[in-house]
N, C-alpha and C positions, 0 to 999 in steps of 0.2 A: 504494500500500500504506500502511496506517495505521501510526503509530508503534508501536502495541501489537503489531502483527504482524511488525515488522521484526526480523531476527536481530541478536544482540548482536555487538559487536566481537570478543568472545572466540570466538564461534561462527565468525566469518569467519576468524580466525587459526587456529583448530583445523582448518578446512577446508583452509587453505593448508599446514599441517603434514601433513595427510593426502595432499596432492598430492606433497609431497617424499618421503614414505614410499613412495607408489605408484611414483614415478619410480625410486627406488632398487631396488624389487622388480622393476620392468620391465627395467631394465638388467641386473640379476643374472640374470634368466630368459633374456634374450637372450644373455648371455655363456655360459650353460650349455646353450643350446639343443641338442637332439639331432637336429634336422632342420628342414625348412621348415615342418612342421605340428606342431611341438612343442606339446602342450596347455598346458604351463606358460606358454609365451609368450602364447598366446591368453588364458589366465586373467589374467595380469599386465596385458595390454593392456586388457582389459575393466575391470579394477579401476582402472587409470589413467584411462580414459575416464569412468568413473562419478565418481571423485574430482574430476576437472576440471569436470564438469558441476555438481556440488554447489557447488564453490568459485565458479564463474562466476555461479550463481544467487544465492548469498549475497552476493557482492561487489556485484552489481547492486542487490539489495534494500536493502543497508545503505548503500552509498556512491554508488549510481547510476553505477557504473563497470563497464567490461567488460575482459576479458583480451585481449591482442594476438594470441592464437593460438587455434586450434580443433582439438580432438581428435575424430575420428569417434566417434560413439556406439557403445556395445556392441552395439546391435541391427544394426549393419552387418556384423558378423562372426558366425561360429558361436560360441555360448557354450561354455564348457568342457563336455566330455562327462561326463555323470553317469549314463549308462545301465549296464546289467548288464555285468560283465566278460566273461562267457561267455553272450551272448544265445542263447536257444533259438528265437527267431522274429525276423523282420525284416518291415518294411513298406517298399514302394517307392512314393514319391509322385512323380508325373510331371505336369508341365504343359507343353503346347506351344501356342503361339499361331500362328494363321494369318490371312492376309488372303485374302478371296475375290477374287483378282485377275482371273480370267476366268470369270465366271458361265456363259457359253455352254459352255465346256469342261466345267465341273462338271456342268451339266445333261445334256450329251451322254453323259458317263461313267455317270451315274445311269440314263439311259434304256437303256444297254447292259446294266447289271446287272439292271434290271427285266425286260428282254426275255429274258435268259438264265436267270433264276431263276423258280421257281414262286412267284407272288406271294403265295400263301397262307403260304409259309414266312417272309415278311417281316412278322412280327407287329408290330402297332401302327402301321402306315403306311397312309395312304389310297391308293386305287387310282391317283390322279393325283400321287403323291408326287414322281415324277421331274420333274414340271413346275414345281416351286418350289425355291428355293434351300434352305430348311430341310428340305424333303422329300428333296432330293437328298443333302444332308449325312447325313440319317438312313440312307438307302440305302447310301451308300458306307461310313460308319463301322460299319454293321451287317454289311457284307459283308467288309471288309478289316480286318486287325489294325492297331492304331495305328502300329506300327513300319513296316508296309508302306506306309501312307499317308505317313509321314514320309519314307521313301526315294523315293516316287513322287509327291510332292505336286504337282509341276509338271504331271504328267499329269492331275491332277484340278482344275487351274485354281487351285491354292492357292499362296500365297507365304508362306514361313516367317517367323515373328517370333521373339521370345525363347522359350527353353525352359529348363526346369530339372528335375533329377532328384535326389531326396533319398532316402537309405537310412536308416531309423530302426530301432533295436534294441529288443527287448522280452524280458522273462523268458519269456513264453508267448504263443502266438497267441490272438487274441480269439475268442469264440464265433461260430459261423456266423450271419451277418446282424446282428451286434451294432452295427456302425457304418455300415451301408449308407444310413441316412436322412441322415446328415451325415458323409460320408467324409473330409472334409478339416479337420474341426474338432478332432478328438481326437488330437493328437500333441504330444509334449514336445520342444521345440527342443534340450534337453540330451541327448536320446536319438538325435540325428542322428549317424550314423557318418561319413557323407561326403555331399557334394553336388557336382553338376556343372552349371554354367550355360553356356548358349550365347546370345550376344547380339552384335549388330553394334556396340554401344557399346564393347565391349572393343577392337575394331579402331580406333575413334576415339581411345581412350586410348593405344593403341600408337603411332598416328601423332603425337600430341602429345608422347609420351615420346621418340620418335626425333628429333623436331625440336629438342628442348631438349638432349638429351645422348645421342648415338648409341652411346656406349660403355657407358652405364649398364646395370645389370641390375635387374630388378624381381622381388624374391623372392616377391611375393604372387601373381604371375601364372603359371599353369601351363597348358600346352596338352597335351591328351590326343592320342595318336597316332591315325591313321586307323582302326586296328582297334578301339580303344576307342570312338571316335566312332560307328562303324557299329553297335557293340553297344548303346550307350546312347542315342544321339540321332539316328540316321539321318544324313542329309546336312546339313552345316552351311552349305554354299554360301559358304564363306569367312568365316563369322561367327566371332568370337573365342570361345574356350572357356575358362572359368575353373573350376578344380576346387579343392575344399578337403576334406581328410580328417583323420583322427585319427592 
């Protein structure tokens, strides 16, 4: 970086003062927290993370020095909720990843569907669709609801990966067909009411946590019960579930 673009010493010191202020606000929010998902704590955390990032960048640019600590960035948590207080519409965004673990089983199931159904009803698929993996996937996902596939994935030769469910709020529902061309691009992170994530990585985190301090509690980790899991995510097969709400 050139000398002309370097921050001034006063800018670095102002950034350091901003961290001190953010630390005080974060501690005050934690002391007054109303529950595990208090939005004031989320907001104070994000402000602290942003202040730390600014200070770290200015300190490096000015003095070629770094801080001895790292605060997770604000993008690793839900931002403060800024949606409508009384939403009249919601959108549910779901992503589920699978591995095609047993292609032969997948193809066999697709052949059964093709044999049992009138092929003319399976619009958009070739006559030999059941003989290819993409075609078999089209047949199965066209025949079964996503929740049924999630609960019966092993029957279809699939292995579950990560999954997530986001509920977003809006003042009113969009017009019919408005977002179909790009369904996952038009959403506001600050309108997310709650989210539920399923991943084996949470199990790994738990194992590490148990090895270091078996008596400690993790306030950021929440497990939904079996009933909620069946409702939202099908079978988790032992994968850890992390939920965050407002």
